[in-house]
N, C-alpha and C positions, 0 to 999 in steps of 0.2 A: 159250481160242483159240475156243472150239465155239460160243461167243455168237454172236464176231464174224463169222464163217462162216456164221452161220443169218442174222445179219443183213443180210452181205452179200448172200447168195441171195436173199432175202428183199425186199430192197430194188432188186433186180434184177426179178424176178419180181411184184410189188406194181408196179414204174414203171411199168416197157413196157406192160402193155394197158389201166392206169388213165391216164395220160399218149397213150394213143391215141387211148380212147376222150374227153378231155378237146379233142383235138384234132377231133376229130369233131362235136361239138358245139358248138366255139367256130369253126368253122368258118361255123356258121350261124348263131350266138348270144353273141358271146363274154360280154355280160353276164346271160347265163343262169344262173340259181340254182344249178340242177344244178351247172357248171363248179364252184360252190365247193362245194358236196355232195360232189362227188368229188375235188375237192383235199382234201377236211380228212377221207376216207374214207383217202387216200394218206397221210397224216399220221398218222391211228392206229393204221394199220398198222406204217408202220415204225418209230412209238414202240416200239407193242410187243415187234415186234420185236425190238428194243435192250435190251428188259428195264428198261426207263424206268417206273418210277412216277410219272404227270403229275400234280400239282395246280395249281389257279390258286387264290389270295387275292385276293380285293376284287373279283370278275369282276364282282359286281352294278354299278360303275362304269360298263362299259360301257351305256351304253343301245343297244337293239338297232335302231333307226333313224337313230341319229345315227353320223354318218361320221367317222372322228380320221386325226389324223398321230400311231401309234406310235413311239415311240421307245426303244429295248432297250441295251441290251449285247450283245457278242456275246463267246462264247467259243468255240463250238463249230459242226459242221455238224450239228445236233442241235437249235439253237434254232429253225431255221426250222421242222422238220417241230412241234417243241413247240409253238409260237408259233400255227401252226393248226390244231393240237390243242384249244386250250383258249381263242382267244378266235373267238365266233362272229358273226364279221362277215366282208363280202367281202373277203377281205385283199389286197394285190398288195404285192408288194414288189419292191425298185430291187437289180438281182441282177449280177453283173460280166459281160461280154458275151460271154466264150468259151462259156459257161454256154447260149447259145443256138445256140450249133453245135452242141453232143449233137444227134445223127437223135433223134427220136421227141418226146423229153424235152424239148429246147431249142426244136422248133418248135411242140412243146402250149404252153408258157409264153410263147412269143411271143403265140400267137393269145390265151390265156386273156387276155393285157392286164399283163404281165408287163412291168417298164421297165428293159431293158439298160441299163447306164452304163459307161465307161471312164473311169477317173477319171484313168488319166493324160494324156487330151485335155481339158483346158480347155472347148473350145468343143463334143464332144461333149456332155462332162458339162452343159451347160449343157440342152442339148436337153433333157434326160434328164430333168433337174426340169420344161423343158417340160410332157413328157408324162408327168411323173405329177403335174402340174396337170389335164390333161386328161382322166386314171383317176377322178381326183377329182370332177370333173364327171360322169361318168359311175356315179357313189354307191362309188365302192371305198374301203375303207382301208388307208391306206399303211403299210406298215412300215419305217423306215429303222437304221440301225444307225448312227451320228454315231462311231462310233470308227474307220469305212471298213475294216475289218478286222478278223479275228478276232482275240482280245488273245492273247497264251503266256503272261500273268500270271494271278494274279486282280487284280489292280491294272487298273482300267480304263484304256485310252489316250487320248489326249487328242482332245477330240470337235472335228470339221470344223463347221462352219456350213452345210451346205446343207441339210440339218435345217430348220431353224431358220427359213433364209427360204424356204423352202416352206410351212410352217407359216405365216409371215405374210402369201406372195401368198393363200393357200386361204383364209385367216378362218378355220381348222375348228378344232377345240380338241384343244392334242397331248397325249396321254398319257402319259408315264415307264412304262416295266416294268421290272423287273428280272428276268431267267432266271436262277436259282437253280440249281445243279447239274450242268449241264452239262459246265462245266470235269473234274470227276470222272468223267460219265460218256466221255466222249470230245472231249479238249483238244488242241489243234496238237500234232501230231509222237507221238501217243501210237496204237503200234502195234493196241492194242485196246480193245474196249469193253470197261467195266465197267456193269455195270448198277445201277441205282440211283433216289433219289427226286427229280425233277426240279421244281420249285416255278417259276410264271409270278406274278409277283406285281405287281400292276393301283395305280399310283398315283396321284394326285389331278390333274385336268386341268389344266391352265393355258389360261387364252382368248388366245387369241392375236386376238379380233378389237377392231381397231381400232387394231395395233400398226403400226411401220415399221420400217426398216431399222434404227436405232436401239436398238430394241427386244432385235435378235440375240444380245446377248452375257449382254442378264440371263434371255432365257429359256434360252439353251444352260446357262448355268450354276443357273437353278432347275432346270431335270431332270436333269441329272449329280447334283445335290444331292436329288434325289428317290430317284436308283436309290442310288444310292451311302447313303443310310439302309435299303434295302430288299434289297441285297446284305451291308452289313455293319453290324447293328443293334449302339447301342450296346449294352455291356454295362449290366445293371440297377445 
């Protein structure tokens, strides 16, 4: 319980000043590399406060100057800071619209180019994917959780198709990622944080250049199979 209290206090005292810093910088230059450095610092401090022993595997697959659509499973609130801390890219997430209403934090992520999405409203959801395409053109890597919500079990929920339509539209390489360990650290419904190891495993990039809408099922299946193999490797 002490770890949970410490992590909550750290989250508040880290988020408020760093979100304020992002807000100030992003008002003048939302694409500044300083924004990304501040976000990565925030993520590393949050991860450390939770007692997470973070590791990354196959990270060399991510080329520094290439931009991607990163597709990952989703177990926990800690998935996002773990990805920020592990992946050296100017990352932006699609986040539920309610987060953008939080004072300071919500203003900061809005200014920094994060993408609000209300999946209950199909019309605004489509606009969110158009906004994601704009962020890509500005040089960002986009992370999407195709389960569209945190899984309450270790088994992944069904994948929705928005991420794969965006990959087709952008023609950027799509990279499956497995976030392994956050389920044990702080799963849905958990009352306390359990410190432990979290591993971000980077899969094999999937080319989307020249694909069409007919390929969305294939892309979804291929990405899902890669993530499953990384999360649940077959016994030797």
